[in-house]
Steps between C-alpha positions, in 0.01 A plus 500: 500500500512211733196507732439253790240614746637818669825493305614671184840570343574691191843443340655577160309197343174670577329748264449752783879561515610456132514881457707529826821311488625690793228345720643158566222370733186636650303271745249469782415212739256452778568187691198429715579152621805312620649451154874543481602703192872450416720815534868389498787756524544655158620804304298710258600668184393839636345675789231309683228682698288277720176618667353325804130533548408221748695253716849503651794400276864448570734627232870420481703751309864405466588403855225676692136389583221759514146464633248660260142579600192636317544842332868467472713470190850355447742553218803301373766599250641286216803389694315409824418129561163483665199271580333328793736355757254209521512443124122565473225744602152426628184680607495866389458737211771671310587656163833529323653696212844448340627787288787430263775764491750597232778510760530508876757360744672589822743702295270617212228763502141392430406518135138390432515503125342701213144433622538727804436870481693565825814706451848347564528694819172363628598141404830544677332635814249203508789259462704659785191502727437129427866400550553702820173431679573346848204265463327357195137579584261790537137565599255494218363857520156569355655681202736212430196266508330720247810488274505120521130490400562734216776277359287192522205671332725641229656164404155344459331790321432558132613840402691650201751645738520198731883470474546867595257461799668183630852639470396829678346296773823301536701818526260654760507178708883480505542873567241504785643172648851661518347814644346301789830327561693829497276633782485176711679486837852363486438260787514128407396320812258521798805558727559817300142625437356448853728753656417734200121458573565565868690816421237632256205419736667652806569823303134558478292291743200713465466412130211260428724229374346275232627173357552680170744746671707223625500315167641824341781517759601135498453427129314185585140409410216451758530122548871486514524804732252351738685169509844655547390734778326195677808288458745759631308683766210265598248767433248550222580812294268740690594347837859579396405863461314510834799332675712805395235734619488324837869498533504881460202534748705291757801727451293813551319365808840400649708807413249784509215639709272568201140444545378158374270671252812674345701178503212339309518758228879502472501119465267525207161390646183679410315445830582436858265201512666330212842583635410339835370192333811451283742591785346232734503247214877548459608559858237340723449829679314835453719805407433644851594182686803456279623855588439430872683174491809636304535808711498326841 
């Protein structure tokens, strides 16, 4: 085990992994200063899972660059060239795991090897999900975080059934990872998912929308979601939700004679006072004056 400050990396030369030839590398690094850690473009002899805990990293995978933020995880496959487009990473915390495979290619099904207790059908399914995913990253769910911790603890534990525990943890991690990917939205860019968010929010404006709801719809983590919405709309995330509510309120005030209190409810606001404050913030006018001006 090589250990320098907030850095460790287990590989096949370390005693922690001698019983696990299918784990090529397991590492963790916390870069708390301006140090530049080399990360050139490279290939792995297996499936790499990378977990972002702090910071903002740019990952190039084949010919595309992705922005990764805390609580997201990326994956790369044995034939995918990847690394930092800058050639290095700095300031942030991440972990990574490379799992060797018996066979896996664009034309071959995934076969993990004799260590895995997953059925052939399950392994094939995981491989197809990984190969066909429209984007190579997911949110780190609480359960996925627990599985990562279980794997780390199992590798470093002393137990008569340590090998079985570690291998079971790997199986669970891969299966759950693929399950998250299989349920993720198929959108791949902000240009795609912002109209999707608008559609979902407008379908139920009265819902008490939380950031976690929008994370589930978009497939992005909190930090990345906030940045992308700000970049593409100019609004913070919750201001974006309110902008859709105000747009619906404006439509109702223009096109109907509904009482303002009813417009307030239909637009998703819980009180008339809050509705008036937000409406004036967005339009510069009160709901009553807006209706008067537009109906002249």
